[in-house]
C-alpha positions in Angstrom: -1.8 -55.0 155.2 -4.4 -55.7 157.7 -8.0 -56.3 156.6 -9.2 -53.0 157.6 -6.4 -51.4 155.5 -7.2 -53.6 152.5 -10.8 -52.5 152.8 -10.0 -48.9 153.0 -7.8 -49.1 149.7 -10.6 -50.9 148.0 -13.3 -48.5 149.1 -10.9 -45.5 147.9 -10.3 -47.2 144.6 -13.9 -48.3 143.7 -14.9 -45.0 142.1 -12.0 -45.0 139.8 -12.8 -48.7 138.9 -16.3 -47.6 138.3 -15.3 -44.9 136.2 -13.6 -47.3 134.0 -16.2 -50.2 133.9 -19.3 -47.9 133.5 -19.0 -46.8 129.9 -19.0 -50.5 128.7 -22.5 -51.1 130.7 -25.5 -50.3 128.4 -27.3 -47.1 129.9 -30.5 -48.7 130.6 -28.7 -50.7 133.3 -26.7 -47.7 135.1 -29.2 -44.6 134.4 -30.9 -44.1 137.6 -34.0 -42.9 135.9 -34.5 -46.0 134.3 -35.5 -47.5 138.0 -38.0 -45.1 138.5 -41.2 -46.9 137.2 -43.4 -43.9 136.1 -46.9 -45.6 136.5 -45.9 -46.2 140.3 -44.8 -42.4 140.6 -47.9 -41.0 139.2 -50.0 -43.2 141.6 -51.5 -45.2 138.8 -54.2 -42.5 138.6 -55.7 -41.6 135.2 -55.8 -38.2 133.7 -57.9 -37.8 130.3 -58.0 -41.4 130.3 -54.4 -42.4 130.8 -51.9 -42.6 133.4 -49.4 -39.9 133.1 -45.9 -40.7 132.6 -44.1 -37.9 134.4 -40.6 -38.6 135.9 -38.9 -35.6 137.3 -38.4 -33.9 140.8 -41.5 -31.7 140.3 -42.2 -28.0 141.3 -44.2 -28.2 144.5 -46.3 -25.3 146.0 -48.7 -27.3 148.4 -48.5 -30.4 150.4 -51.8 -31.4 148.8 -50.1 -31.4 145.1 -49.9 -35.1 143.5 -46.6 -36.2 142.1 -48.5 -35.6 138.5 -49.3 -32.0 139.3 -45.8 -31.1 140.8 -44.1 -32.7 137.5 -46.2 -31.0 134.9 -45.7 -27.7 137.0 -41.7 -28.0 136.6 -42.0 -28.9 133.1 -44.2 -25.8 132.2 -42.1 -23.4 134.6 -38.9 -24.3 132.9 -40.7 -23.7 129.2 -42.0 -20.4 130.7 -38.3 -19.5 132.2 -36.9 -20.3 128.9 -38.7 -17.3 127.3 -37.8 -18.7 123.9 -39.7 -19.2 120.4 -41.7 -22.5 121.4 -43.2 -23.0 118.0 -39.9 -23.4 116.1 -37.4 -26.3 116.2 -37.2 -27.8 119.6 -34.6 -30.2 120.9 -35.9 -32.0 124.1 -33.1 -33.8 125.8 -34.1 -36.3 128.3 -37.9 -36.6 127.4 -38.8 -39.6 129.8 -42.0 -41.3 128.8 -43.1 -38.7 126.3 -44.8 -36.1 128.5 -42.2 -33.2 127.8 -42.8 -33.9 123.9 -46.5 -33.6 124.1 -45.9 -30.0 125.9 -43.8 -29.0 123.0 -46.0 -30.3 120.3 -49.0 -28.3 122.1 -47.0 -25.1 121.4 -46.6 -26.1 117.4 -43.0 -27.1 117.9 -41.1 -29.0 115.3 -39.7 -31.4 117.9 -36.5 -33.7 118.0 -36.1 -36.1 121.1 -33.0 -37.4 122.5 -32.7 -40.0 125.2 -30.2 -42.8 126.3 -33.1 -45.2 127.0 -34.7 -47.3 124.2 -37.5 -48.0 126.3 -38.0 -44.2 126.6 -38.3 -44.1 122.8 -40.7 -46.9 122.6 -43.1 -45.5 125.2 -42.9 -41.6 123.9 -43.5 -43.0 120.2 -46.8 -44.8 121.3 -47.8 -41.9 123.4 -47.2 -39.0 120.9 -48.9 -41.1 118.1 -52.2 -41.5 120.2 -52.6 -37.8 121.0 -50.6 -36.2 117.9 -51.0 -38.7 115.1 -50.0 -36.3 112.3 -46.8 -35.2 114.3 -43.4 -36.3 112.9 -41.1 -36.2 115.8 -37.6 -37.3 115.2 -36.1 -39.6 117.8 -32.5 -40.2 118.5 -31.3 -42.8 121.2 -28.0 -42.1 122.4 -26.2 -39.9 125.1 -26.3 -36.3 125.0 -22.7 -36.1 125.0 -21.4 -35.1 121.6 -18.0 -35.8 120.0 -16.9 -33.5 117.2 -16.2 -35.4 114.2 -17.2 -39.0 115.5 -21.2 -38.6 116.2 -22.3 -37.3 112.9 -26.0 -38.1 113.4 -26.0 -36.5 116.5 -28.6 -33.6 116.9 -26.0 -31.4 118.5 -23.8 -31.7 115.5 -24.3 -28.3 113.7 -23.4 -29.7 110.5 -25.8 -32.7 110.7 -27.4 -33.7 107.4 -30.8 -35.0 107.0 -32.8 -36.9 104.2 -34.1 -33.5 103.3 -31.0 -31.6 103.5 -28.6 -30.0 106.1 -30.2 -29.7 109.6 -31.5 -26.4 110.7 -30.2 -25.1 114.1 -32.5 -25.4 117.0 -34.7 -22.2 118.3 -34.8 -24.0 121.8 -32.7 -26.8 123.5 -34.7 -27.9 126.5 -33.4 -30.3 129.3 -35.4 -31.1 132.0 -33.6 -33.0 134.9 -31.1 -34.3 132.9 -28.0 -31.9 132.4 -26.2 -33.3 135.4 -26.4 -36.9 134.0 -24.4 -35.9 130.8 -21.0 -36.9 130.7 -18.2 -35.8 130.9 -19.5 -32.5 132.4 -22.5 -29.9 132.2 -20.0 -27.4 130.9 -19.5 -29.1 127.9 -22.9 -30.2 127.2 -23.6 -26.3 127.3 -20.7 -25.6 125.0 -21.9 -28.3 122.3 -25.5 -26.7 122.6 -24.4 -23.3 121.8 -23.2 -24.5 118.4 -26.4 -26.1 117.7 -28.6 -23.2 118.4 -29.2 -20.4 116.0 -28.0 -16.8 116.7 -30.7 -15.9 119.8 -31.9 -19.3 120.1 -32.0 -20.4 123.6 -30.6 -23.3 126.1 -32.9 -23.8 128.9 -32.1 -26.6 131.5 -32.1 -27.6 135.1 -29.5 -28.5 137.1 -28.4 -29.7 140.4 -25.3 -27.5 142.3 -23.6 -29.2 145.1 -22.5 -27.3 148.1 -18.7 -25.7 147.5 -17.1 -28.0 150.1 -17.3 -31.0 147.5 -15.3 -29.3 145.0 -12.1 -28.9 147.1 -10.1 -31.8 148.8 -11.0 -33.8 150.9 -14.7 -33.2 150.0 -13.8 -34.2 146.4 -13.3 -37.7 147.6 -16.6 -37.8 148.9 -18.0 -36.3 145.9 -16.8 -39.0 143.7 -18.4 -41.6 146.1 -22.0 -39.7 146.0 -21.8 -39.6 142.0 -22.3 -43.5 141.8 -25.5 -43.5 143.7 -26.8 -40.5 142.1 -25.9 -42.0 138.7 -24.2 -38.8 137.3 -20.5 -38.2 136.3 -18.3 -37.4 139.0 -16.9 -34.1 137.5 -20.8 -32.8 137.4 -20.3 -33.3 141.5 -16.5 -32.1 142.1 -15.9 -29.6 139.2 -18.5 -27.2 139.7 -18.7 -23.3 140.0 -18.8 -22.2 143.6 -21.6 -19.6 143.3 -24.5 -18.8 140.8 -22.5 -15.6 139.7 -19.6 -17.9 138.9 -22.0 -20.2 136.9 -23.3 -17.2 135.1 -19.9 -16.0 134.3 -18.7 -19.2 132.7 -21.9 -19.4 130.3 -21.3 -15.8 129.2 -17.6 -16.4 128.5 -18.6 -19.5 126.4 -21.0 -17.0 124.3 -24.2 -17.1 125.9 -26.2 -13.7 126.4 -28.9 -12.8 128.7 -28.0 -15.6 130.9 -30.4 -16.0 134.0 -30.2 -18.6 136.9 -32.9 -19.2 139.5 -32.7 -21.0 142.7 -35.9 -23.3 143.0 -34.7 -25.6 145.9 -37.3 -24.4 148.4 -40.0 -25.8 145.7 -38.2 -28.8 144.9 -36.5 -31.1 147.9 -39.0 -30.7 150.7 -42.1 -31.2 148.3 -40.5 -34.3 146.7 -39.2 -35.8 149.8 -42.5 -35.3 151.6 -44.2 -37.1 148.6 -41.9 -40.1 148.4 -42.0 -40.3 152.3 -45.8 -41.3 152.4 -45.1 -44.2 150.1 -45.1 -47.8 151.1 -41.6 -49.4 151.0 -38.1 -48.6 152.4 -36.8 -47.6 149.1 -39.0 -44.5 148.9 -38.5 -43.7 152.5 -34.6 -43.7 152.1 -35.0 -41.7 148.8 -36.9 -39.2 150.8 -34.3 -38.8 153.4 -31.6 -38.3 150.5 -33.7 -35.3 149.1 -34.4 -33.8 152.3 -30.6 -34.1 153.4 -29.9 -32.2 150.0 -32.2 -29.6 150.8 -30.8 -28.8 154.5 -27.3 -29.0 153.5 -26.7 -26.6 150.7 -27.4 -28.6 147.5 -29.2 -26.2 145.0 -31.7 -27.0 142.4 -31.4 -24.3 139.7 -32.9 -23.3 136.5 -30.6 -21.9 133.5 -31.3 -20.3 130.5 -29.2 -18.6 128.1 -29.1 -17.2 124.3 -26.6 -18.0 121.8 -24.5 -14.7 121.2 -21.4 -14.2 119.3 -19.1 -17.1 120.1 -16.1 -16.0 121.7 -13.6 -17.7 119.4 -13.5 -20.9 117.1 -12.7 -23.0 119.8 -14.2 -26.5 119.7 -16.2 -27.6 122.5 -13.3 -29.7 123.9 -11.0 -26.8 123.8 -13.4 -24.9 125.8 -13.6 -27.6 128.5 -9.7 -27.7 128.5 -9.7 -23.7 129.1 -12.4 -24.4 131.8 -10.3 -26.7 133.8 -7.4 -24.5 133.4 -9.4 -21.8 134.9 -10.2 -24.0 137.7 -6.6 -25.2 138.3 -5.8 -21.3 138.5 -8.4 -20.7 141.1 -7.2 -23.8 143.1 -3.6 -22.6 143.2 -4.5 -18.8 143.6 -2.8 -15.7 142.1 0.7 -15.2 143.0 2.8 -11.8 143.0 6.0 -10.9 141.9 8.6 -12.1 144.2 6.3 -14.8 145.7 8.2 -18.0 145.8 6.7 -21.1 144.1 8.2 -24.2 145.6 7.2 -27.9 145.5 8.3 -31.4 144.7 7.9 -33.5 141.5 8.6 -37.1 140.1 10.5 -37.4 137.0 10.4 -40.3 134.6 13.5 -41.8 133.3 14.2 -41.0 129.4 13.4 -42.7 127.3 10.1 -44.1 128.6 6.4 -44.3 127.3 4.5 -41.1 127.5 7.5 -38.8 128.7 7.5 -36.5 125.6 6.1 -33.5 127.7 8.6 -33.9 130.5 12.2 -32.4 130.2 14.9 -34.9 129.5 17.2 -33.7 132.1 17.3 -31.2 135.4 19.1 -28.6 133.2 16.3 -28.5 130.8 13.8 -28.3 133.4 15.3 -25.4 134.7 15.7 -23.9 131.2 11.9 -24.3 130.8 11.0 -22.7 134.1 13.2 -19.5 133.5 11.9 -19.3 129.9 8.5 -19.0 131.5 9.5 -15.9 133.6 11.0 -17.5 136.7 14.5 -16.3 138.4 16.4 -17.9 140.5 15.5 -21.4 139.8 16.8 -24.3 141.8 16.2 -28.0 141.3 17.6 -30.5 143.8 17.6 -34.6 143.1 16.2 -35.9 146.5 15.6 -39.5 144.9 18.6 -41.1 147.3 16.7 -40.0 150.5 13.2 -41.0 149.2 12.7 -44.3 147.2 15.1 -46.5 149.2 14.0 -45.3 152.7 10.2 -45.4 151.9 10.8 -48.9 150.4 12.5 -50.1 153.7 9.8 -48.8 155.8 7.1 -50.3 153.9 8.7 -53.7 153.6 8.7 -54.4 157.3 5.1 -53.9 157.5 2.6 -57.1 157.5 0.6 -57.6 154.5 1.3 -58.3 150.8 0.0 -55.0 149.9 2.6 -52.9 151.7 5.5 -55.5 150.4 4.1 -54.9 146.8 4.3 -51.0 147.2 7.7 -51.3 148.5 8.7 -53.3 145.5 7.4 -50.4 143.2 9.3 -47.7 145.0 12.5 -49.8 145.1 12.2 -50.1 141.3 11.8 -46.4 140.8 14.8 -45.7 142.6 16.8 -48.3 140.6 15.7 -47.5 137.2 16.1 -43.7 136.9 12.9 -42.1 138.4 14.0 -39.0 140.0 12.2 -37.4 143.0 13.1 -33.8 142.8 12.3 -30.4 144.7 11.7 -27.3 142.5 11.8 -23.8 143.6 11.4 -20.3 141.5 10.7 -16.7 142.0 8.5 -15.1 139.7 10.4 -12.4 137.5 9.5 -10.3 134.7 7.2 -12.2 132.2 9.2 -13.3 128.8 6.2 -11.7 126.8 2.7 -10.9 126.7 1.7 -14.5 125.9 -1.4 -16.3 127.0 -1.0 -19.2 128.8 -2.3 -21.1 125.8 0.3 -19.7 123.5 3.0 -20.5 126.1 1.8 -24.1 126.0 1.6 -24.1 122.2 5.3 -22.8 122.0 6.3 -25.5 124.6 4.4 -28.5 122.6 6.3 -27.3 119.2 9.7 -27.3 121.2 9.0 -30.9 122.3 7.9 -31.6 118.4 10.9 -30.3 117.1 12.9 -32.3 119.4 11.1 -35.7 118.4 11.7 -35.1 115.1 15.5 -34.6 115.6 15.5 -37.7 117.6 13.6 -39.6 114.8 16.1 -38.2 112.2 18.9 -39.4 114.4 
């Protein structure tokens, strides 16, 4: 393989490598906002005897506005947009230097703050105690990503127990300029937040919605790369709703009522870019170009709010996330009508083989499963003899160790039972009125029975 080829492979693989390594690195080193110095951003100008610590994108209505004014305007606008009870129990996610905590305390709220950065907790504690010495803000240092049954002390755990007794649900969950940073997806964050709200409680947050072209191939590859410098999980770039209407529908399906979404892009990208461009230093000017590009190429800065209604089911957030992914897979494949042929190729692993419990043990079983699903005239052909060896022979003749290594891999597959098959089937009469989830459950039960029989033998 040539040097250019090696570089291309490395460039293509780097996002995948980074996704594996990133969880092992402390958040203060990978969280992009950790490198935004609040004092510098706020121009070192004192307000009420102190330098503000705002650190968001701002809501800009005039070229003469300062960074501090625009940031405070965005925080207030989101709170007004939430249209929620502001003097009850409020969870502020990603509170930065503590300015939004002061905003909530000024409303008489009982505040819990969550951030990934220990330095933000230290900064906010000092700020809050100096202005509201009698307040008792509860601080939680960690990710806003909550895992049921694992993160027992997490503020989004609806069964959390405090020293004073069971934690009460929140009246407002407020997340300014942070939702798109939360892994694995904004969707799962919203699902977790739903469980932590009281009936009628409000989730309000800002989000960045990339252009639709990044959610389909080949734009998804570019999206995975863009996620790195943006400091966001790749799925918050490549797995997003195609429109605001679809975004709203997903939240309503999750159990949110009175959902509202507004596009604030015209008051964010240009104003922020203008402010950063005036600063000294190439870094600021480069960031300004990035924000200006976003505004001109379809990136949306949106505000989202919804009230907790009656949950659609007893699904966990993880199950809702899985259903969400299936929905997007169905969208990609497109609806197919009776009589239309589905055709494709597949790779079948040899049996037994680690991780093959969800694959058929033979081509006859593969065919039977498709017929059980409602496909007629199913045909499956094994094309292995015309794939593995020919591909391996071709790659082996090329210059470079990478090609020869790949050739060995394909040759190994051909000699050790890996099948390259072609599959086709026509949609017939569905076997039942089962949902896709029920069919999947029946499929898994079938394989569980198979495993039990094999274990007995």
